[in-house]
Backbone as CSV, one residue per row, in Angstrom:
resi,resn,N_x,N_y,N_z,CA_x,CA_y,CA_z,C_x,C_y,C_z
1,MET,0.246,-3.280,-36.196,-0.912,-2.560,-35.660,-0.867,-1.107,-36.135
2,GLN,-1.883,-0.682,-36.913,-1.917,0.652,-37.465,-2.588,1.626,-36.499
3,LEU,-1.994,2.812,-36.388,-2.558,3.842,-35.535,-3.048,4.993,-36.393
4,THR,-4.180,5.568,-36.030,-4.680,6.736,-36.734,-3.808,7.930,-36.365
5,GLU,-3.899,8.991,-37.177,-3.105,10.191,-36.919,-3.433,10.781,-35.550
6,ARG,-4.701,10.728,-35.183,-5.121,11.271,-33.885,-4.486,10.489,-32.743
7,LYS,-4.497,9.159,-32.874,-3.905,8.320,-31.834,-2.393,8.516,-31.759
8,LYS,-1.769,8.733,-32.923,-0.331,8.981,-32.946,0.006,10.272,-32.203
9,LYS,-0.809,11.309,-32.423,-0.576,12.581,-31.745,-0.744,12.434,-30.237
10,ILE,-1.789,11.701,-29.840,-2.020,11.475,-28.414,-0.839,10.728,-27.801
11,MET,-0.341,9.721,-28.524,0.794,8.937,-28.039,2.032,9.809,-27.883
12,VAL,2.255,10.709,-28.841,3.406,11.614,-28.770,3.299,12.508,-27.541
13,TYR,2.106,13.033,-27.280,1.901,13.888,-26.110,2.123,13.115,-24.811
14,VAL,1.623,11.887,-24.772,1.769,11.067,-23.562,3.239,10.763,-23.297
15,ILE,3.947,10.297,-24.322,5.367,9.970,-24.175,6.168,11.225,-23.832
16,GLY,5.841,12.323,-24.501,6.511,13.584,-24.198,6.288,14.009,-22.757
17,GLY,5.055,13.828,-22.278,4.736,14.166,-20.894,5.512,13.318,-19.903
18,ILE,5.654,12.025,-20.218,6.409,11.122,-19.338,7.880,11.526,-19.299
19,ILE,8.438,11.871,-20.461,9.843,12.293,-20.523,10.064,13.560,-19.713
20,VAL,9.196,14.547,-19.920,9.308,15.805,-19.176,9.150,15.553,-17.681
21,GLY,8.177,14.710,-17.320,7.958,14.384,-15.913,9.176,13.739,-15.282
22,PHE,9.801,12.816,-16.012,10.991,12.146,-15.478,12.156,13.124,-15.326
23,LEU,12.344,13.998,-16.311,13.429,14.977,-16.244,13.231,15.950,-15.090
24,LEU,11.994,16.405,-14.898,11.699,17.310,-13.784,11.915,16.615,-12.445
25,LEU,11.474,15.368,-12.349,11.659,14.602,-11.118,13.142,14.387,-10.838
26,THR,13.916,14.107,-11.874,15.357,13.914,-11.718,16.022,15.181,-11.198
27,ALA,15.647,16.326,-11.775,16.199,17.604,-11.317,15.810,17.867,-9.866
28,PHE,14.569,17.543,-9.523,14.074,17.730,-8.157,14.877,16.891,-7.172
29,VAL,15.153,15.648,-7.550,15.894,14.723,-6.684,17.342,15.174,-6.513
30,ILE,17.932,15.699,-7.579,19.313,16.177,-7.499,19.422,17.373,-6.559
31,ILE,18.438,18.269,-6.632,18.463,19.480,-5.799,18.083,19.170,-4.355
32,PHE,17.008,18.389,-4.180,16.530,18.046,-2.835,16.649,16.536,-2.637
33,GLN,17.769,16.073,-2.118,18.022,14.627,-2.071,17.095,13.888,-1.113
34,THR,16.695,14.513,-0.033,15.724,13.896,0.879,14.624,14.909,1.148
35,THR,13.396,14.584,0.767,12.308,15.545,0.847,11.266,15.157,1.890
36,PHE,10.450,16.129,2.229,9.351,15.918,3.174,8.376,14.869,2.634
37,ILE,8.130,14.919,1.336,7.214,13.957,0.711,7.739,12.535,0.872
38,ASP,9.031,12.351,0.624,9.642,11.026,0.761,9.511,10.503,2.185
39,LYS,9.811,11.353,3.141,9.749,10.940,4.549,8.324,10.577,4.951
40,GLU,7.361,11.368,4.485,5.959,11.108,4.820,5.492,9.765,4.253
41,PHE,5.836,9.498,3.013,5.453,8.222,2.401,6.076,7.049,3.143
42,SER,7.350,7.174,3.485,8.036,6.085,4.185,7.426,5.841,5.559
43,GLU,7.135,6.911,6.283,6.533,6.774,7.614,5.158,6.130,7.525
44,GLU,4.386,6.532,6.524,3.026,6.007,6.366,3.052,4.516,6.019
45,ILE,3.919,4.133,5.091,3.974,2.738,4.650,4.602,1.840,5.703
46,GLN,5.565,2.374,6.455,6.243,1.566,7.469,5.539,1.597,8.823
47,GLU,4.416,2.281,8.887,3.712,2.443,10.166,3.239,1.108,10.731
48,HIS,2.727,0.241,9.877,2.201,-1.051,10.332,3.192,-2.148,9.963
49,GLN,4.135,-2.391,10.857,5.187,-3.370,10.598,4.981,-4.625,11.427
50,ASN,5.209,-5.765,10.806,5.151,-7.037,11.521,5.936,-8.072,10.721
51,PRO,6.313,-9.185,11.343,7.122,-10.207,10.659,6.486,-10.738,9.376
52,PHE,5.145,-10.860,9.373,4.473,-11.363,8.169,4.665,-10.410,6.995
53,LEU,4.464,-9.097,7.250,4.640,-8.108,6.189,6.090,-8.053,5.730
54,ASP,7.019,-8.185,6.678,8.440,-8.208,6.310,8.702,-9.306,5.283
55,THR,8.193,-10.500,5.567,8.399,-11.646,4.675,7.683,-11.444,3.343
56,ALA,6.435,-10.955,3.406,5.641,-10.754,2.186,6.287,-9.724,1.265
57,MET,6.753,-8.623,1.832,7.368,-7.574,1.027,8.709,-8.016,0.449
58,LYS,9.437,-8.836,1.195,10.686,-9.386,0.658,10.397,-10.298,-0.530
59,PHE,9.308,-11.063,-0.429,8.937,-11.963,-1.531,8.570,-11.171,-2.783
60,VAL,7.816,-10.088,-2.600,7.415,-9.261,-3.743,8.644,-8.721,-4.475
61,SER,9.680,-8.356,-3.707,10.897,-7.798,-4.302,11.858,-8.862,-4.821
62,TRP,11.593,-10.122,-4.506,12.526,-11.214,-4.810,12.905,-11.266,-6.283
63,PHE,11.938,-11.051,-7.171,12.166,-11.190,-8.607,13.108,-10.123,-9.167
64,GLY,13.310,-9.035,-8.421,14.134,-7.946,-8.938,15.590,-7.999,-8.541
65,TYR,15.937,-8.889,-7.621,17.337,-9.023,-7.220,18.091,-9.888,-8.223
66,MET,19.401,-9.675,-8.295,20.245,-10.565,-9.091,20.759,-11.679,-8.197
67,PRO,20.827,-12.931,-8.657,20.557,-13.371,-10.035,19.097,-13.739,-10.293
68,ASN,18.208,-13.452,-9.318,16.807,-13.852,-9.465,16.166,-13.282,-10.727
69,ALA,16.463,-11.999,-11.007,15.873,-11.356,-12.189,16.312,-12.064,-13.466
70,ALA,17.607,-12.355,-13.552,18.129,-13.034,-14.743,17.526,-14.428,-14.897
71,LEU,17.386,-15.139,-13.786,16.804,-16.486,-13.833,15.329,-16.438,-14.214
72,THR,14.615,-15.413,-13.716,13.198,-15.248,-14.052,13.021,-15.001,-15.544
73,VAL,13.840,-14.100,-16.077,13.775,-13.797,-17.510,14.181,-15.013,-18.335
74,LEU,15.271,-15.658,-17.933,15.754,-16.832,-18.664,14.717,-17.954,-18.670
75,GLY,14.127,-18.212,-17.508,13.113,-19.262,-17.415,11.901,-18.965,-18.270
76,THR,11.468,-17.704,-18.250,10.314,-17.303,-19.057,10.624,-17.415,-20.546
77,CYS,11.827,-16.993,-20.933,12.238,-17.091,-22.339,12.272,-18.545,-22.800
78,CYS,12.743,-19.429,-21.938,12.804,-20.856,-22.283,11.407,-21.429,-22.525
79,ILE,10.446,-20.993,-21.709,9.064,-21.457,-21.885,8.518,-20.997,-23.235
80,PHE,8.757,-19.728,-23.574,8.280,-19.207,-24.860,8.964,-19.909,-26.028
81,LEU,10.264,-20.162,-25.889,10.991,-20.870,-26.944,10.467,-22.288,-27.123
82,PHE,10.160,-22.939,-26.016,9.661,-24.312,-26.051,8.363,-24.404,-26.853
83,TYR,7.532,-23.363,-26.740,6.249,-23.370,-27.454,6.320,-22.655,-28.808
84,GLY,7.546,-22.356,-29.251,7.723,-21.815,-30.595,7.619,-20.310,-30.728
85,TYR,7.619,-19.576,-29.622,7.524,-18.114,-29.675,8.924,-17.506,-29.572
86,LYS,9.706,-17.658,-30.647,11.094,-17.191,-30.632,11.183,-15.669,-30.568
87,LYS,10.364,-15.012,-31.368,10.372,-13.547,-31.388,10.056,-12.988,-30.008
88,GLU,9.046,-13.531,-29.363,8.649,-13.064,-28.030,9.756,-13.312,-27.007
89,ALA,10.431,-14.451,-27.126,11.524,-14.775,-26.204,12.671,-13.776,-26.338
90,ILE,12.968,-13.394,-27.575,14.045,-12.430,-27.818,13.718,-11.081,-27.191
91,TYR,12.494,-10.619,-27.385,12.105,-9.320,-26.829,12.008,-9.362,-25.307
92,LEU,11.583,-10.481,-24.760,11.566,-10.627,-23.302,12.982,-10.552,-22.745
93,ALA,13.928,-11.168,-23.441,15.326,-11.134,-23.009,15.863,-9.703,-22.995
94,MET,15.360,-8.882,-23.908,15.798,-7.486,-23.971,15.419,-6.695,-22.718
95,SER,14.434,-7.193,-21.977,14.017,-6.494,-20.758,15.150,-6.426,-19.739
96,MET,16.141,-7.316,-19.854,17.278,-7.294,-18.947,18.128,-6.036,-19.129
97,LEU,17.986,-5.383,-20.277,18.716,-4.139,-20.510,18.275,-3.041,-19.550
98,SER,17.106,-3.226,-18.933,16.630,-2.245,-17.957,17.607,-2.124,-16.794
99,GLY,18.309,-3.214,-16.490,19.307,-3.175,-15.424,20.457,-2.246,-15.770
100,LEU,20.873,-2.256,-17.036,21.940,-1.364,-17.494,21.483,0.085,-17.451
101,VAL,20.251,0.321,-17.905,19.686,1.674,-17.879,19.638,2.198,-16.449
102,SER,19.166,1.371,-15.540,19.075,1.747,-14.130,20.446,2.066,-13.551
103,THR,21.431,1.229,-13.831,22.784,1.422,-13.297,23.395,2.730,-13.777
104,ILE,23.186,3.061,-15.044,23.728,4.309,-15.602,23.137,5.517,-14.890
105,PHE,21.817,5.534,-14.740,21.170,6.663,-14.071,21.573,6.743,-12.602
106,LYS,21.676,5.610,-11.940,22.097,5.600,-10.536,23.491,6.201,-10.384
107,PHE,24.390,5.822,-11.284,25.769,6.307,-11.226,25.829,7.815,-11.464
108,VAL,25.070,8.294,-12.444,25.094,9.715,-12.796,24.459,10.568,-11.702
109,ILE,23.305,10.153,-11.198,22.566,10.953,-10.213,23.141,10.786,-8.816
110,ASN,23.595,9.584,-8.482,24.319,9.312,-7.237,23.538,9.725,-5.980
111,ARG,22.291,9.320,-5.907,21.481,9.623,-4.723,21.670,8.526,-3.675
112,PRO,21.966,8.910,-2.417,22.162,7.901,-1.364,20.870,7.148,-1.052
113,ARG,21.018,5.928,-0.572,19.873,5.130,-0.129,19.295,5.724,1.159
114,PRO,18.013,5.438,1.436,17.451,5.810,2.744,18.269,5.156,3.854
115,ALA,18.372,5.832,4.981,19.187,5.304,6.079,18.484,5.537,7.410
116,GLU,18.815,4.707,8.376,18.308,4.910,9.726,18.992,6.146,10.322
117,PRO,18.341,6.918,11.195,17.036,6.636,11.814,15.834,7.184,11.038
118,LEU,16.057,7.720,9.822,14.938,8.277,9.058,13.927,7.203,8.680
119,VAL,14.423,6.010,8.352,13.542,4.894,8.014,14.061,3.628,8.677
120,ARG,13.206,2.619,8.740,13.617,1.302,9.232,14.128,0.498,8.042
121,ILE,15.325,-0.012,8.142,15.914,-0.792,7.061,15.627,-2.268,7.301
122,VAL,14.722,-2.823,6.502,14.372,-4.242,6.615,15.311,-5.080,5.754
123,ALA,15.642,-4.561,4.576,16.543,-5.272,3.658,17.548,-4.273,3.094
124,LYS,18.815,-4.476,3.405,19.851,-3.575,2.924,20.037,-3.735,1.419
125,ALA,20.285,-2.609,0.758,20.460,-2.626,-0.698,21.762,-1.934,-1.064
126,SER,22.358,-2.374,-2.154,23.602,-1.778,-2.630,23.300,-0.771,-3.732
127,GLN,24.321,-0.175,-4.287,24.237,0.850,-5.325,23.493,2.084,-4.815
128,GLN,23.302,3.027,-5.719,22.611,4.258,-5.365,21.096,4.046,-5.412
129,SER,20.364,5.128,-5.130,18.932,4.979,-4.877,18.017,5.325,-6.054
130,PHE,18.376,6.324,-6.850,17.471,6.818,-7.897,17.994,6.472,-9.284
131,PRO,17.124,5.914,-10.130,15.745,5.465,-9.890,15.737,4.036,-9.357
132,SER,14.588,3.574,-8.922,14.463,2.211,-8.410,14.623,1.198,-9.544
133,GLY,15.666,0.368,-9.444,15.888,-0.661,-10.457,14.806,-1.719,-10.448
134,HIS,14.292,-2.031,-9.245,13.194,-2.999,-9.135,11.964,-2.498,-9.892
135,MET,11.596,-1.241,-9.624,10.410,-0.678,-10.260,10.578,-0.658,-11.775
136,LEU,11.747,-0.256,-12.226,12.042,-0.200,-13.658,11.935,-1.583,-14.296
137,PHE,12.549,-2.575,-13.679,12.526,-3.933,-14.217,11.114,-4.510,-14.227
138,TYR,10.366,-4.307,-13.156,9.010,-4.864,-13.074,8.106,-4.268,-14.143
139,VAL,8.215,-2.954,-14.355,7.378,-2.307,-15.370,7.728,-2.833,-16.763
140,VAL,9.023,-2.963,-17.054,9.445,-3.408,-18.383,9.143,-4.892,-18.599
141,PHE,9.607,-5.749,-17.686,9.452,-7.191,-17.888,8.006,-7.645,-17.720
142,PHE,7.420,-7.347,-16.567,6.051,-7.805,-16.319,5.040,-7.027,-17.163
143,GLY,5.367,-5.775,-17.486,4.501,-5.007,-18.372,4.481,-5.590,-19.773
144,PHE,5.664,-5.958,-20.283,5.736,-6.555,-21.619,5.107,-7.942,-21.630
145,LEU,5.272,-8.675,-20.534,4.647,-9.995,-20.423,3.126,-9.867,-20.481
146,THR,2.601,-8.815,-19.860,1.158,-8.555,-19.909,0.713,-8.253,-21.337
147,LEU,1.501,-7.443,-22.040,1.194,-7.139,-23.443,1.128,-8.419,-24.277
148,LEU,2.079,-9.319,-24.054,2.101,-10.572,-24.807,0.853,-11.405,-24.547
149,MET,0.352,-11.348,-23.328,-0.848,-12.119,-22.997,-2.075,-11.595,-23.744
150,PHE,-2.043,-10.320,-24.121,-3.134,-9.756,-24.919,-2.938,-10.037,-26.409
151,GLN,-1.686,-10.224,-26.807,-1.374,-10.408,-28.221,-1.469,-11.857,-28.686
152,LEU,-1.046,-12.785,-27.830,-0.944,-14.190,-28.242,-2.247,-14.935,-27.960
153,LYS,-3.134,-14.900,-28.916,-4.471,-15.479,-28.744,-4.462,-17.007,-28.724
154,ASN,-3.368,-17.617,-29.194,-3.303,-19.083,-29.218,-3.104,-19.690,-27.829
155,ILE,-2.643,-18.871,-26.893,-2.458,-19.350,-25.524,-3.821,-19.417,-24.839
156,ALA,-4.021,-20.433,-24.013,-5.303,-20.616,-23.319,-5.685,-19.359,-22.538
157,VAL,-6.965,-19.020,-22.576,-7.461,-17.806,-21.917,-7.118,-17.804,-20.433
158,PHE,-7.290,-18.936,-19.771,-7.002,-19.016,-18.335,-5.545,-18.665,-18.049
159,VAL,-4.642,-19.169,-18.876,-3.210,-18.893,-18.694,-2.929,-17.417,-18.918
160,ARG,-3.503,-16.859,-19.982,-3.262,-15.447,-20.305,-3.775,-14.527,-19.212
161,VAL,-4.965,-14.803,-18.728,-5.555,-13.975,-17.670,-4.754,-14.095,-16.380
162,THR,-4.374,-15.313,-16.015,-3.618,-15.540,-14.779,-2.275,-14.824,-14.811
163,VAL,-1.547,-14.978,-15.911,-0.233,-14.338,-16.044,-0.363,-12.819,-16.025
164,ALA,-1.359,-12.293,-16.726,-1.559,-10.844,-16.781,-1.906,-10.279,-15.412
165,VAL,-2.785,-10.946,-14.687,-3.204,-10.469,-13.359,-2.029,-10.481,-12.386
166,ILE,-1.274,-11.575,-12.370,-0.117,-11.670,-11.472,0.928,-10.611,-11.826
167,SER,1.165,-10.418,-13.112,2.150,-9.429,-13.561,1.748,-8.019,-13.141
168,LEU,0.496,-7.660,-13.379,0.015,-6.329,-13.007,0.017,-6.140,-11.495
169,LEU,-0.299,-7.201,-10.760,-0.290,-7.132,-9.300,1.123,-6.861,-8.781
170,LEU,2.108,-7.523,-9.362,3.498,-7.309,-8.949,3.949,-5.882,-9.255
171,ILE,3.561,-5.367,-10.419,3.904,-3.987,-10.771,3.288,-3.015,-9.775
172,PHE,2.059,-3.297,-9.357,1.350,-2.413,-8.431,1.937,-2.468,-7.023
173,VAL,2.326,-3.656,-6.576,2.752,-3.838,-5.181,4.227,-3.521,-4.962
174,VAL,5.072,-3.700,-5.974,6.515,-3.557,-5.753,6.944,-2.174,-5.251
175,PRO,6.308,-1.059,-5.661,6.734,0.219,-5.079,6.518,0.282,-3.576
176,PHE,5.407,-0.284,-3.099,5.160,-0.331,-1.656,6.189,-1.225,-0.969
177,SER,6.559,-2.308,-1.640,7.559,-3.226,-1.104,8.897,-2.529,-0.922
178,ARG,9.333,-1.782,-1.934,10.641,-1.132,-1.869,10.694,-0.071,-0.782
179,ILE,9.590,0.667,-0.623,9.537,1.690,0.425,9.427,1.036,1.794
180,TYR,8.605,0.010,1.915,8.428,-0.695,3.190,9.748,-1.283,3.669
181,LEU,10.526,-1.848,2.762,11.796,-2.480,3.124,12.888,-1.466,3.448
182,GLY,12.600,-0.185,3.202,13.587,0.855,3.481,14.662,0.955,2.415
183,ALA,14.397,0.386,1.245,15.388,0.378,0.161,15.300,1.622,-0.717
184,HIS,14.116,2.262,-0.732,13.914,3.408,-1.620,12.990,4.444,-0.997
185,TRP,13.132,5.662,-1.520,12.175,6.721,-1.239,11.055,6.661,-2.282
186,PHE,9.980,7.391,-2.007,8.849,7.450,-2.939,9.281,7.967,-4.305
187,THR,10.113,9.017,-4.318,10.541,9.588,-5.597,11.428,8.617,-6.383
188,ASP,12.094,7.695,-5.692,12.886,6.667,-6.386,11.989,5.742,-7.206
189,VAL,10.923,5.259,-6.567,10.033,4.322,-7.267,9.222,5.041,-8.340
190,LEU,8.903,6.313,-8.100,8.203,7.090,-9.127,9.106,7.273,-10.342
191,GLY,10.379,7.563,-10.095,11.335,7.695,-11.191,11.501,6.391,-11.951
192,GLY,11.573,5.279,-11.209,11.681,3.968,-11.843,10.454,3.636,-12.676
193,PHE,9.282,4.054,-12.183,8.034,3.805,-12.905,7.998,4.582,-14.222
194,LEU,8.345,5.863,-14.169,8.320,6.695,-15.379,9.347,6.217,-16.401
195,LEU,10.557,5.924,-15.927,11.591,5.431,-16.835,11.211,4.057,-17.385
196,GLY,10.569,3.255,-16.552,10.102,1.944,-16.991,9.057,2.054,-18.086
197,LEU,8.155,3.023,-17.963,7.139,3.232,-18.995,7.774,3.587,-20.333
198,LEU,8.812,4.419,-20.292,9.505,4.793,-21.529,10.170,3.581,-22.173
199,CYS,10.852,2.787,-21.357,11.515,1.585,-21.877,10.493,0.573,-22.391
200,LEU,9.386,0.438,-21.668,8.326,-0.485,-22.082,7.711,-0.039,-23.401
201,TYR,7.539,1.259,-23.561,6.988,1.785,-24.813,7.899,1.446,-25.992
202,LEU,9.202,1.667,-25.828,10.151,1.374,-26.907,10.158,-0.114,-27.248
203,LEU,10.188,-0.948,-26.211,10.203,-2.395,-26.422,8.931,-2.852,-27.132
204,SER,7.794,-2.348,-26.673,6.507,-2.733,-27.252,6.353,-2.206,-28.675
205,PHE,6.822,-0.987,-28.896,6.721,-0.369,-30.220,7.447,-1.204,-31.268
206,TYR,8.687,-1.570,-30.978,9.469,-2.342,-31.950,8.970,-3.779,-32.073
207,TYR,8.433,-4.318,-30.981,7.859,-5.669,-31.057,6.644,-5.688,-31.980
208,LEU,5.745,-4.730,-31.791,4.523,-4.683,-32.594,4.811,-4.291,-34.041
209,LYS,5.893,-3.545,-34.237,6.243,-3.077,-35.579,6.997,-4.133,-36.377
210,SER,7.761,-4.991,-35.681,8.603,-5.971,-36.373,7.753,-7.053,-37.026
211,PRO,8.174,-7.529,-38.194,7.393,-8.556,-38.907,7.565,-9.927,-38.282
212,ASN,6.574,-10.754,-38.449,6.695,-12.150,-38.037,7.346,-12.923,-39.181
213,SER,8.460,-13.557,-38.914,9.156,-14.316,-39.948,9.831,-15.520,-39.330
214,LYS,10.434,-16.352,-40.162,11.097,-17.550,-39.662,12.310,-17.203,-38.811
215,TYR,12.802,-15.970,-38.960,13.959,-15.562,-38.173,13.546,-15.121,-36.778
216,PHE,12.269,-14.970,-36.561,11.746,-14.596,-35.254,10.792,-15.662,-34.748
């Protein structure tokens, strides 16, 4: 896919803006580990709590837990391989690297998870808090899956539309799920979203740039 010089410049500015935004947010989180904004978002989202929402939000987050995430990626890759999309399966498998990226940042930044009585903990989570690994994984995996649905015209339109809609819906809802469950602050999911966009851009860039050959 060829880009005009103007589009390339716009892309550079957008990616640069995302990088700067993530770095500024990271510095903000390191300096102010628990902020008024985070508390307000958590209180607002957790205001209407009931058993149905508890179950629904746990389901939304289900795909991001291990080994669920690995099984989801593996199952999806197997489907693509079965239909002859080897290149796509390989790049989808690469989305699992988002877990490594998330773990590194969590270890370096070392932000504690939200805790009671500041928030209600519906589902306890391990590791550190920033950035949200769920948000990062959903943006990379489901975002790339959405891209594939636009690229692979041989797949039935109904299938492509259904997969794309479900994928985008999960990306949209998962930040609310993580905050509702008491697993993350707002700035955690925002950080995961920005970092996810960067990873998704790199994955998509090399996928679109790589040639189609018998080795893929």
